KEKE-628497 format. One record per atom (N, C-alpha, C, CB): residue in one letter; x, y, z. Coordinates in steps of 0.02 Angstrom, whole numbers, plus 50000, padded with zeros to 5 digits. Last residue first. Glycine has a CB too. Layout:
BEGIN
AXYZ...
! end
This chain:
BEGIN
G565645687759430G565265681659423G565365678459355G564545682859436D566825695659537D566595694459468D566245687759464D567175694659419V566235701559692V566665696759658V566395695459588V566725690159698G565325709359762G565835712759722G566295708159685G566225717259766T564295703959825T564915704359864T565465707859825T565145697459885E563285703259731E563195708259784E563835708959825E562615706259828T564225701259577T563765699059629T563725704459682T564005692359660V564225709259415V564535707359478V564005705059527V564945713159508G563935715659293G564015708459296G564365706159359G564405706059237R563665728559274R564375727059282R564495719559284R564645730259346Q562265727759267Q562635729859207Q563375728359212Q562525737259195V561975723959397V561815719459342V562215721259280V561065719659327R562385735159468R562715728759480R562595723959422R562475725759545D561485744559415D562215745459407D562585738959418D562465750759457R560215739859451R560415739259381R561165740259371R560025744059338I559515739759563I560155736059566I560445735459496I560055728959597P558455751259649P558765748859588P559415745059602P558905754659541E557145747359756E557845749759754E558185746959692E558225747659819A555485752459717A555985747159722A556685750159717A555885741859666V553935756859774V554595759559758V555105754159769V554765765959801S552235756059717S552805753259754S553445756659730S552855745559746P550445755259707P551075758959700P551625755759742P550975766259721G549785738459673G549745745359698G550405748859688G549535745459771T550015725559641T549335728059629T549235735059657T548835723359660M551155718559666M551135722459604M550465725759592M551305717959546A551175709959768A551465716559781A551425721159721A552185715759803E550675698359714E550265701859764E550525708859778E550235697859828P551765694059634P551165696859604P550735700859653P550745691359574V553375697059650V552835694759693V552185697859668V552965696759769V554925697259615V554315696359575V553775693059618V554455692059511Y555935697659711Y555735703859677Y555065703159640Y556265705959629C556095684759758C556035690259806C555735696359773C556715691959835N556265677159646N555685675859688N555565681259739N555765669159723F557485682859602F556875683359561F556255682359604F556885678059504E558365679159704E558215686259691E557565686959651E558795689459652E558345665259689E558115668259752E557935675659742E558655667659806A558885663659564A558195661459576A557915664759638A558155653859581T559785678659518T559745671859544T559015670059554T560135671159612L559865687759364L559645686959433L559725679659453L558915689259442I560615686759246I560405693359270I560205693059344I559825695959228G560975675759174G561425678259225G561245684959253G562105678559197L560135669459090L560465675359063L560965678359113L559945680659044E559655659659175E560065657659118E560435663559088E559625654259065V558885667659264V559475663959288V559935662159230V559255657559326A557885672359179A558305677059216A558945673759241A557915679959275A557305660359134A557645664859086A558105669659122A557135668659045Q556755655459252Q557265651559217Q557655656059169Q556955645759178M555825665559278M556375664359325M556935660459290M556125660459386L554945664459171L555335670559180L555935669359225L554905676259207T555055648159096T554765652959142T555215659059145T554685649859212T555155645058917T555335643858987T554955648759031T556095644558998G555135646258779G554585642858813G554735641058885G554415636658777K556035653558709K556235646758727K555695642858764K556855646958769T555345665558689T555655662058633T555795654758649T556315665558613H554945669358819H554445668158766H554735664058709H554185674858739A556165670658886A555665665858910A555155664158856A555305668658972E556775680658809E557095674158815E556585668858837E557675674458866K555885691358829K555985688658761K556285681658764K556445693258720A556015693358967A555365691658939A555445688458870A554925697758934I557395696758976I557125690859012I556475688558980I557025692459086R557445708358900R557845702558880R557575696158912R558585703558899A556635716858977A556405714758910A556785708658885A556465720558860A557475718759086A556835715359096A556555712759029A556325720059129N558495725859023N558635719159050N557995715259062N559035719759115D557765737558989D558095733458937D558235726458962D558735736758914Y557305742959111Y556835740559061Y557165735759012Y556525746459023G558125738259264G558045742259204G557615738859152G558725743759175I558145731659382I558665729859334I558625733859270I558625722459319R557175738559461R557775735559491R558325734359440R557585729059525A556105743059388A556445747859431A557095745159460A555985750059487N555735730859321N555945736959286N556365741559329N555355740659259L555205719959382L555935720559384L556175727159353L556255714759348A553865719459358A554075720759427A554825721959432A553875715059472T553775714959229T553735722159240T553945724059311T553025724659227V553665701459229V554345704259225V554355711759237V554655702659157L552385698259214L552625698959283L553325701959285L552615692259319M552155695759083M552135702659104M552295703659177M551455705459089L552085682459055L552735685659046L552735692759074L552925685758973S551155671359156S551175677459117S551875680459114S550695682559146R550995660459236R551375659459174R551405665759131R551055653959135N550275664659347N550955661959357N551345661059292N550915655459393L549035668659294L549475673359328L550185670859330L549225674559399Y548455656959245Y548615662559199Y549125667159231Y547985666459181A548345649959367A548725647159311A548925652559262A548315641759275D547515657959445D548205656859465D548635654359408D548245652059524I546305656759373I546615663359383I547355662559400I546245667159440V546045643059385V546175645959319V546535652659326V545525646859279E545855642259524E546355638159491E546545641059422E546105630959483Q544785650859552Q545455652459577Q545995648459541Q545485650959651D543565657459475D543895650959470D544625651959488D543815647659398P542265666859559P542925666359528P543165659159525P543435670659565V540575669059516V541045665459560V541715665059525V540775658359578I539075678259513I539745677359485I540205674159538I540045684159462G537775681259551G537995674259553G538685673059525G537515670159516A537565694759535A537495691959602A537765684859607A536765691959623V537675696359395V538195698759440V538165695459508V538145706359448C536445689059349C537125687859326C537625689859380C537265691859262R535225692259399R535295685759367R535985684359339R534795684959313D535275705259456D534965699659491D535185692859464D534215700159486S535975713059359S536185712859428S535925706659463S535945719059465F535215710959245F535925709259244F536205708659315F536325714359204S533995716459287S534045709359270S534765706959272S533735708059201R534365729959305R534095726059360R534155718559347R533355727859372C534775733259176C535255733559231C535015729559291C535395740859251G533555731459105G534155727659088G534655727559145G534475730359027D532675740759160D532515733659164D533145729359152D531985731759112A533395752759132A533165751059199A533055743559206A532525754959217L533585752158994L534165752359038L533965750359109L534485759359038L532235751958952L532675746358937L533285746358982L532905746758864R531755764459001R531445758159021R531915752259010R530785757058983V532575773758937V532535773559010V532285766759033V532085779159036S532285770658802S532975770158828S532975769658903S533375776258805Q530915773358798Q531155766558787Q531865765658813Q531125764758712L530935787058819L530635782758870L530835775458860L529875783358869L531565790658697L531875792258762L531585787858817L531765799658778N530705786158597N531385783358602N531695784758669N531815786158547L529535793558624L529515786358616L530205783358628L529275784458545I529985806758624I529785803758687I529735796258683I529115806658710I530315808258486I530815809558539I530605805858603I530885817158552V529125805758423V529675801058412V530235802158463V529955801658341P528335816858469P528155809958484P528735805058476P527585807758441K529085828658420K528995827158491K528815819858505K528465831658520Y529425835158310Y529645828158314Y529545825558385Y530395827658294V529295848858287V528745844358271V528985837158263V528385846658207N529615863058380N529895856658358N529315851858346N530405853758411L529205879458338L528965873058364L529355867258335L528225872158349E529625891358281E529355891558349E529135884858377E528775896158351F530855885258173F530555891258200F530275890258270F530005893658153N530895867658174N530905873858136N530545879458172N530605872758067G531925853658221G531375858258234G531455864758194G531325859758308A532995845058207A532585846358148A531995850958161A532335839858122A533695841358319A534005846358274A533535848758219A534635843458243G532895831558374G533005837758411G533295843258367G533455836658469A533005821558278A532355824658291A532435831258328A531915819958332I534375818358292I534115820758228I533455824458239I534015814858179A534355814158427A534785819658406A534535822658340A535515817358399I533475803258421I533305809158462I533715815158441I533405807658536T534205794358340T533545796758319T533355803158356T533005791358332T535325792358422T535405795258355T534745798058330T535675789958306D534715786358532D535025792958539D535135796258472D535695792258576N534325774158480N533815778958501N534105785958507N533515776858569G535595768258465G535185769858407G534645774958423G534875763658378M535915766858600M536345770958557M535975772958493M536985767058540V534895758158639V534925764858668V535365769458626V535195764558740Q535265746758565Q534625750058552Q534635757258579Q534045746158583A536485743458626A536465745158555A535825748958537A536525738858512A536025740458755A536495746058744A536485748258671A537205744058765I535265729058728I534945735158754I535385741158741I534795734358829M536295720558692M535795722358642M535415728658663M535295716558631T536945719658815T537305722858759T536815724558702T537855718158732L535965713158890L536165719958908L536535723358851L536605719858971A535895700658826A535305704958829A535505712158843A534805702558882E537195695958851E536965696958783E536365701558780E536785690258750A537175694858989A537645699458957A537425700958886A538355696658958Q536225684759001Q536095691359030Q536555696659001Q536165691059106T536855673758936T536265676958906T536105683858936T535675672558914P538075665858906P538035671858949P537455676258927P538695675858946N537505648458896N537755654658868N537685660558916N537395656258802V537895631658898V537585637058935V537905643558912V537655636159013K537675615258838K537945621958826K537545627158865K537945623558751G537125602658847G537525605058903G537795612058895G538085600558914P537145598758673P536935597058742P537405600058794P536895589458751M536785608158542M537375606358580M537185604958653M537915611858576I535535611758492I535885606258461I536485603758501I536125608258392S535025622458555S534535617358536S534875611258505S534035620258487S535825629758697S535835627558627S535315622258615S536525624958608G535785633158831G536025638058783G535985635958710G536705639758798P534625632458968P535015629158915P535185634058860P534615623158886E534875645159096E534455641359051E534895637659001E533945645959015N535795649959193N535085651659198N534625647359154N534995658759180A537075647959283A536805644159227A536045644959228A537015636659230P538035662259327P537475657859341P537225654359278P536895661759374L539775661159276L539135664659282L538585659859299L538975668459216T541455661259334T540875657559308T540245661659322T540835650559340I543055667459282I542465667759324I541935663259293I542195675059332E544025663959192E544235665959259E543655666559308E544605672659255G543885659559057G543625655659112G543865657559181G543805648759101I544345660258921I544725663158977I544525659759042I544605670758982G544055644258842G544045651458843G544465654058900G543325654058849C543855630758846C544275633358792C544255640958788C544055630358726R542995627058946R543655623858944R544115627058892R543575616658929P541745633558941P542095633059006P542795630159003P541685628759052G542155650258896G542385643458907G541815638458898G542685642758976S542125666258977S542105662058916S542415655258930S542475665558858A542125675359077A541785669059091A541795664259031A541065670359111L542745686159021L543065683059079L542765676259095L543015687659140W541745689158925W542405686758904W542765683258962W542835692558878R540715693459008R540605687358969R541265684758940R540105688558913I541325704759065I541115699159108I541005692859067I540475700959146D541545713058955D542105710658996D541905704459035D542335716159044N540205715158913N540685711758869N541275709058909N540935716558815A539685722059023A539395715559004A539875711658959A538725716558968I540505733659021I540485729159079I540235722259060I540055732159134K540195738958894K540885737258912K540895732258970K541275743658931M538815741158907M539065736558856M539775734358873M539035739858787A538765750559010A538445743959019A538705738958969A537685744559013S539415761358949S539695758259009S539415751259018S539555762459071A538495763958847A539185762158830A539525758758889A539575768358808A537395767558925A537355761558883A538055759158863A536935762758821V537865779558976V537705774059022V537685767458984V537035775259058T537905786358854T538525785158892T538425779558942T538745791558928K536555786858825K537005783258780K537665781758814K537125787358715L536145795158927L535925788158929L536345783958881L535185787658910T536725806758877T536975803958940T536755796658947T536725808058999G535945808758765G536665807658757G536975804658819G537015814158740S534725811158829S534805805158787S535545803558776S534455806058720L535015823458888L534885817658930L534965811158890L534175817958959Q535135831358771Q535705830458817Q535605824358861Q535795836758861V533825830358725V534375827958682V534995826758726V534545833158626L533155836558828L533045829358817L533575826358772L532355828158787A533635849458814A533725846058879A533635838558870A533225848658931D533245853058685D533955851958700D534065848258765D534315858558702H532145854558602H532135849558656H532845847758676H531735843258635A531305869358544A531875864758548A531765859958606A532535868758557A530135876758550A530485876258485A531045871058485A530765882858466L529695876758682L529265874158629L529655872558566L528715879158613A530765882058753A530455875858777A529985872758726A530075877258841E531045894158690E531515888558684E531195881958703E532135889858729F529915900858737F530035900258665F530525894558651F530305906958636T530005901258873T529525896558844T529605895958769T528815898858860N531265901558980N531105904358914N530645899458878N531765905658872D531245895259099D531455902259100D531345905659033D532175902759121A529825885359139A530405886459097A530595893859097A530275884059025T529335883159307T529185885859241T529825887059202T528785892359247K529805867559385K529715874759385K529585877059313K530335878359415F529745853259494F529665856359428F529585863959436F529045853459392P530285843959598P530325851259598P530295854359528P530955853459631Y529055831359633Y529685833159602Y529695840759591Y529795829459535G527805827559674G528345827259724G529025828959695G528365820559754T526665828359596T527175823259581T527695822359635T527515824959516L525895838559648L525575832259631L526085826659621L525165832959568E526795849259662E526455846459720E526185839459706E525885851059743A527135851359528A527655849459576A527355846359638A528085855659595I525895855259481I526195849059455I526735846659502I526475850159384R525805867459548R525335862159565R525595855359539R524635863659535D526795874659483D526865873359555D526395867659577D526705879759596V526195875259359V526815871359366V526935869859440V527415875159336A525105883459390A524985876659365A525615872359372A524775876859291R525725895359430R525305891659477R525185884459454R524635895259486V526405899259314V526775897959376V526365893659423V526985904559409A525305900159221A525895896059209A526245894159274A526385899759163F524285909159273F524165902059260F524805898059259F523795901259195E524325922559289E524585918559344E524565911059330E524195919959407P523735927859173P524425929559190P524735925259245P524465936659211H522845915359082H522845920159137H523565921659156H522445917359199T523045913758905T523115911258973T523045917059022T523805907758982N523055917958772N522455914658798N522555911358866N522215909458749L524815916658746L524165919058723L523595914658751L524135919058646G526115914058777G525625913358830G524935915958812G525855916958891T527125913558685T526925920158710T526445919758769T526615924158656G527395901458627G527815903558683G527605910058715G528505904058661V526475897658534V527155899158510V527615901558565V527115904458456A525355892358612A525485890458543A526205891658521A525025894158498T525825891058782T525295889658733T525575888658663T524785895458732G526605892458892G526835895558830G526315895358775G527465892058805G526085884958991G525965892158994G526205895758932G526295895059054L527375872959006L526665874659016L526575882159026L526385870759077A528655868458997A528435873258946A527725875858959A528465870058878L529735866659140L529145864759101L528905870459056L528585862759147K531185859459201K530885865759177K530335864059127K531435870259143L531785847559226L531275849759274L530945856359254L531585850459343V532795846659138V532185842959121V531615844959168V532305835359123D533785853759204D533495856559143D532855853059123D533995856159085P534055844959314P533815851859324P533505855059262P534375856159348L534535832459255L533845833259275L533625840559288L533715829359336C535865830159229C535435832359173C534745834659197C535355826759123R536405825059343R536605831859324R536195834559265R537345831959305E535895812159344E535645816959393E535815824159372E535925815559462V536715806559245V535995807159234V535705812359281V535645800359244R537935806859313R537845810659252R537105811759236R538195807159193E537695797859417E537825804859433E537725809259371E538535805759460C537585786059345C537015788359385C537095795859401C536955784259450G538895785359295G538325785959250G537705788559285G538165779259218H539615783459412H539705789659375H539135790759325H540385789559337R539155770559444R539045776159490R539105782759453R539545775859548I539615763359334I538895763859345I538745769659392I538625757259375Q541005764959351Q540675766959289Q539925767959299Q540795761759234A541215759259477A541305766459468A540975768959404A542045768259468A541005745859448A540555749259495A540605756759487A540725747259568Y542105743559364Y541425742859338Y540925746559383Y541225735359334G543145745659454G543085749959395G542385749559366G543585747959343S542945735159540S542845741959566S542785746959509S543425743959613F543315724359464F542595725459474F542465732359504F542315720059520E544705726059473E544375725959408E543635727559415E544475719159373Q544905724659609Q545045731059577Q544705731559509Q545805731959569G544535711159623G544145716359657G544265723159627G544315716459730L545535704859559L544865704459529L544415709659560L544575697359538T546985715259560T546535710559592T545875710459554T546415712459667L548275713959435L547835717959478L547395712959515L547405723159437P549825712559343P549265710159385P548855715759417P549545705759440V550075718459172V550295717259241V549695715359284V550645723559270A549475708959030A549745714959061A549945713259132A549225720859059D549175700758875D549355700458945D549645707058969D549855694758958M547955708758766M548575705258778M548725705358853M549165708358738L546955717358732L546805710158729L547425705858739L546485708458662H547465729358773H547515727758701H547345720458688H548215729358674T547795721858930T547705727958891T547835726258818T548195733658915R547405713259076R547445712859003R547335719758973R546925707758975G548125705859225G547755710959189G547825709959114G547985717959208I547935691259321I548315694859270I547865700059238I548605690059218K547515692859496K547445689959430K547865693959380K546695689759407V547165689859664V547625692959616V547575689159550V548355692959643I545965692659775I546105688059720I546525691659668I545445685359688A545515700859875A546155697459886A546355692759828A546135693459950A544255705859834A544815710459847A545485706959851A544685714259910F543035700559803F543605698159764F544245702059778F543445698559690E542145707359886E542205700059892E542835697459859E541595696659862R542245720259836R542485718859903R542595711359913R541985721459955S541685717959709S542355720859715S542645719459784S542335728359702K540415713859743K540875708959712K541595711459716K540675707559640E539935726159788E539975720459834E540435715059807E539275717459846A539975733459670A540415735459725A540475729759776A540135741759759L538995726759597L539685726659573L540175728559628L539765731359513A537875730059676A538065722959665A538785722359642A537595719759614T537865744059665T537975740859730T538195733659722T537335741259772G537585745459528G538205748159556G538375745059623G538165755659564L536315739559524L536875736559488L537535739059515L536825738059413Q535605748659607Q535635741559623Q536225738159589Q534985738059604E535755760559537E536035760059604E536095752759625E535605763859654L535055757259422L535765758759417L536095758159486L535875765859389S533775755559479S534105749959445S534855751159439S533805748859376P533455768359532P533505762459576P533875756659543P532815760259597R533525775959407R533995777159461R534025771159509R533805783359499L532435770559328L533135770159308L533615770859366L533295775459256R531185771759405R531425765659373R532175765459363R531075764759307E530905783859468E530565777859491E530855771359463E529835778259474H531715793559404H531715792859477H531425786159500H531315798559509I531415791259269I532105790959293I532115789859368I532485797459275S530035793059264S530325786559246S531035785859271S530305785659170T529905806659302T529605801359342T529925794659328T528855801059329V530585812759195V530825813659264V530545808059308V530625820559292V529755808659087V530465806959090V530725807359161V530875811459044A528495814059116A528575806859106A529295804659113A528315804759037I528795827759120I528535824359180I528645816859174I527775825859189H529195829858988H529675830859043H529435827359106H529775838359056M527995826958918M528625823458903M529105823858962M528955826458839A527115836458969A527015829458986A527635825258972A526415826558947T527715847558907T527665847258980T527565840059002T527085851559005P527535844758771P528215844658800P528215844558876P528605850658776F526075845458776F526425839358757F527145839358782F526415838458681T525755858658815T525595853058859T525975846658841T524845851658857D526185866958712D526515867558777D526345861658823D526325874058811N525495862658600N526195864558593N526555865458659N526255870758553S524185861058631S524585854958623S525325856658625S524415851358558S523855873358757S523925871458687S524275864758685S524315876958646Q522795881558881Q523295876758858Q523305876258782Q523175869858889C521715887458939C522375890458952C522945885958927C522465891759027K520775872458933K520795879658947K521495881858967K520285881359003N520475859458902N521075862358871N521155869758886N521055861258796V519275857258968V519855852958984V520505856158959V519765845958954D518495868458909D518575867158981D519215863258996D517975863359007D518575869458770D518445875458810D518585874558884D517735877558801N518845855958728N519285861558713N519195867358762N519165864058642P517875847358786P518585845358783P519065851058768P518675840058730H516705852958907H516925853358837H517675851658833H516785860458807V515435847159007V516155848259003V516365847758930V516545842959046P514075843759015P514295850359040P515045851659037P514065851059111T514385843158842T514075846958897T513915842158954T513435850658873R514735835458736R515155841358752R514845845758806R515295845358690S514195823758695S513755829558695S514135836058708S513225828758748G514975812558708G514985815958644G514565822258642G514745811458591K513915804158821K514575804658790K514515808058721K514915797658782Q512715813158912Q512845808358858Q513535809558828Q512295808958804G512685815059094G512565816959025G512735811458976G512965823059008G513015812959225G512365810559202G512205812259131G511835813159246A514255815859265A513745820959279A513055818959255A513945827559247R514945805359215R514875805659288R514335810759307R515545807659320E514895808759079E514545802759102E514435802959178E514945796459084I515735820059082I515025820659061I514625814759087I514975820958984A516945814359120A516625819359163A515885820059147A516975826159155L517185806159012L517135803259078L516775807959126L517835801459106N517245816158913N516705811258912N516635807458978N516815806358856A518405823458954A517745826758947A517185821658950A517715830758882I519405813558949I519245816959012I518545820059009I519775822359029V519355810658812V519205805458861V519025808558928V519815800658869E519695823158754E519055819958740E518875814658792E519065816758671N520995825558805N520445830358818N519765826958809N520505836358771V521685814558751V521625815358824V521045820058841V522285818058854N521525817658615N521315811158641N521205811558717N521845805658624M522165829958610M521445829658603M521155822958625M521245831058530N523485825458630N523185830358675N522425830158671N523445837358660T523585817258517T523595814258584T523325819058636T524315812158603Q523535826558414Q523025821458418Q523005818058487Q523135816158364T524695834458441T524025837258448T523485831958455T523865841758390G526035831958431G525655827858477G524945830258487G525995827558543S526775838058337S526655841858398S526305837758451S526255848058384G526785829858226G527395830458266G527335834558329G527925833358225T525415818758204T525685825458200T526275826158248T525145830658217Q526045802058208Q525495806758200Q525795813658190Q525005806558261W526565788958264W526685791958198W526075796158178W526825786458144I526085783358377I526615788358384I526685792358319I527285784958403S524315781058370S524985779558348S525465785158365S524995778158273L523125779458504L523425782858447L524145780958434L523375790258456P522285774558603P522545769858553P522985773058499P521995766358521F521675775658741F522215779758713F522605775658661F522705782158770Q520815767558805Q520525773258771Q521045777858740Q520095777258819D521415758158882D521245756258813D520925761958774D520775750358814A521505763659007A522105763758965A521945762058892A522625758858991F520605765659111F520415767559043F521005767858994F520065774359044E521775768859244E521125766659219E521015769159148E520555769259266G522945773959294G522985768459247G522325765859222G523355762959277N522895785259369N522945778959405N522945772859359N522385778359454R522645794859274R523305794659305R523415787959341R523395800459355I521295792459254I521775790859201I522475790459229I521745796259145A520795797159376A520675790159356A521175788059302A519955789259331E521175810459370E521465806159421E521365798859404E521165807759490A520365815059266A521095815159259A521425810559309A521365822359267A519095813759324A519275809959264A520025809559255A518955812959202Y519175822759434Y518995815759443Y519235811559384Y518225815059450V519475834759369V519955831859416V519815824559427V519945835659483I518285836859299I518915835859262I519435832559307I519185842559235L517395838459407L517295833059359L517935831559320L516725834859310D517915849859471D517885843459507D517805837559459D517315843459558T517715859559370T518385857859395T518395851059428T518635863259445T516335859759365T516715857659306T517425855559326T516755863359254A516045864559493A515775858159471A516165855459412A515035858759454K516655877159494K516905871859537K516665865059515K516685873159609P516965884159330P516525882959388P516795877159429P515805881459365L518495892159286L518065886359279L517605885959340L518485879859272L519125903659322L519025902559251L518595896459236L519695901759216G519545906559448G518875908559430G518715907559356G518755915559447L520725901559491L520745908159459L520065910659437L521215907959399E520355888959532E520565893859583E520575900959555E521245892059610G520115883159406G519575883959454G519745889159506G519425877359488N521395883259354N520865887159320N520265888159366N520655883559255V521975874359445V522195881359444V521675885759409V522875882059409Q521285862459413Q521275865159482Q521455872559483Q521765861159526A521605861059277A520905861959298A520875864959368A520535855259297A522995859259282A522705864959246A521995866259269A522725863659171A523105847359355A523395853559382A523085859659348A524155853659372K522465838559265K522215839459333K522455846059362K522425833659378K523275839559152K522575841559148K522265842659217K522165836359110V524495834559202V524455841359174V523735843759174V524735841559102I524115821559235I524355826059287I524295833359264I525075824459307A523835816659109A523295817059157A523475821759215A523115810159185Y525115816459055Y524615821059028Y524035822059076Y524355818558959A525655805959128A525925812759137A525425817959111A526595813459100R524905795359076R524845797059147R525105804159161R525245791959190I525355796058943I524635796958958I524545798859032I524235790558942M526705793258959M526495799758932M525755801058949M526595800058857E526695780259004E526985785459047E526775792459024E527755784959048P526215773258894P525755774458951P526035779758999P525635768058989P526665780258735P526845776658796P526365778258853P527565778258816M525655778458592M525915783158642M526065779558707M525415789058654T526185764158495T525695768858521T526015773358574T525085765158550E526755755958356E526975759758415E526435764858435E527645763358400T526495749658240T526185746758300T526345750758363T526405739558309G526115758058082G526525754758132G526125751858190G527035759458159I524735767958054I525445767058039I525785763558097I525785773858024D523535775858020D523555768558030D524265766258010D523005764757987F523075789458027F523745787358046F523755779958066F524015791658104N521745791657993N522265794957954N522975792457968N522245802257966I521015784158087I520925783058016I521525785657976I520285786457991L521435789358207L521505782158196L521435780458122L520985778258237S521025802558191S521745801058192S521865793658179S522065803158258R519665801158204R519935803358140R520685801858135R519815810958131A519585797458338A519365792758287A519635794658219A518595792558285T520045809458396T520415803158405T520225798158351T520285800258475Q519035818058355Q519715819358334Q520155813158343Q520015825158373A517855812458413A517945812858340A518665813858320A517525818458312G518365804158565G517885807258520G518105807558448G517735814058543Y518405791358695Y518715796258651Y518195798658600Y519335793258614Y517655781758753Y517645788358785Y518005793458742Y517955788058853C516605769658674C517255772958682C517175779858714C517615773558614D515415763858643D515675762558709D516345765958723D515755755158720G515155767558509G514735770058563G515015769158632G514075766958560P516395773358398P516105767658435P515755770058498P516655762658454V515875786658294V516325784558347V516015778558382V516475790358398R515785794758138R515515789558182R516065787258230R515235783658141L515775812158113L516155805958111L515835800958160L516905807058129D515605827958026D515335822458067D515765816158059D514605820958049G516965840058016G516325837157999G516115831658047G516335834557929M518065846658057M518105843657991M517445840457970M518645838357989T517865850458186T517895855758136T517935853158065T518475860258149D516765836958234D517325841458247D517345846558191D518005837458253T515485827258305T515675832358256T516295836058280T515095837258244E514875810358311E515175816358341E515395821058286E515765814558388T513715797858331T513995802758283T514245808758322T513465804858231R514025781458391R513715787958399R514045792758349R513785790658473F513665763958371F514065769958358F513665776158377F514285770258284T513845746858425T513445752958414T513915758858405T512965754158473M514165730958358M514435736958391M513985742958374M515175738358370
! end
């Protein structure tokens, strides 16, 4: 391997000759040989957008020659398109402002531009990583700007479509199962009936509401710190730079970004991202509840609840032949747990900023983008490989429904709670059906019981005519003592 010698403010440093990054990136690789987590590619692409917009605006403002602007734009666009991804090797565990990553991007853009102009990598001419690529910028405002761009883009391109897909799949199952009456369960105990479709409509609503909650967070994330430079004052920027550069970012991305209404807050805190992370945690809580319910409903196949069956995607055991597990539900619940943990990290990091700069930016964006990515991929997979293939087991559903003691609730309005409770207790104690208990206690005839206790009629609001006075007097409908 050949090397070239580059110089930064700390001195000379050897850099691999074929690399486009420079001395500051190489120094960071030495000083932060920590972990395996590198800066997410979404951040690198977002940073390229920032650099392209800044160069174009600086050119329009007369702060950069057209030739320099064009070279920077060329390099930034190549990086945005995913080229030269191997030139961004830095660890997340670096300076909390992300300065090393900002310089990594500056150096790669500068050297790509230099090479295109026929110069030598590392020469800093005709394009300088600080004076040209970083003009009117600081790591302190560009890194949070890239954070917001990466998050908004990931939500629109990945998370929202996946949530909408899962919500649609659950809603379709709700309609498909609309006529299937089953027993409800509260406190893990038998409850009154509902339809399987109603149960799934609740799941669909959870996902729909989660999507709406995420959308409500985005207006604050669309506010960008660019132009605040080091501490929020805008030192070393043209008066028009901030607004024009953010407008250009909006044009380049197609999303309505705007300049932060207070750049001091935008550098010193990341409340908008903390709030968004909390909302993603709520989505994760919904996903975990739904996945848990579905795998419980499918438990079995012979010794569990077994009201529904899930697609048999793969063998489930290395020792038990024929075993198939609810693996998609398991994957989604693990994702939910990870997102909840990520939120704790983000909350701590968001709270720990001091004075004019939060210095936990890399760990915030690492965890936030992972949460978005995992929820997006997990919900899509769960929709495709689990929800779409759910099939009800009508025989099992009917068996549970018909032997449930909670059907007695249909009698409350007719014979009163106390009499209904007597029937349920009698049936449970003696192991009989509710109808047998009602007849043996002399509260209802078999015909009356079958008339009043209709599971299909118990899945919505209803008004029943009370007959408790007759029951309490122990008389028949004709008034003759029974």
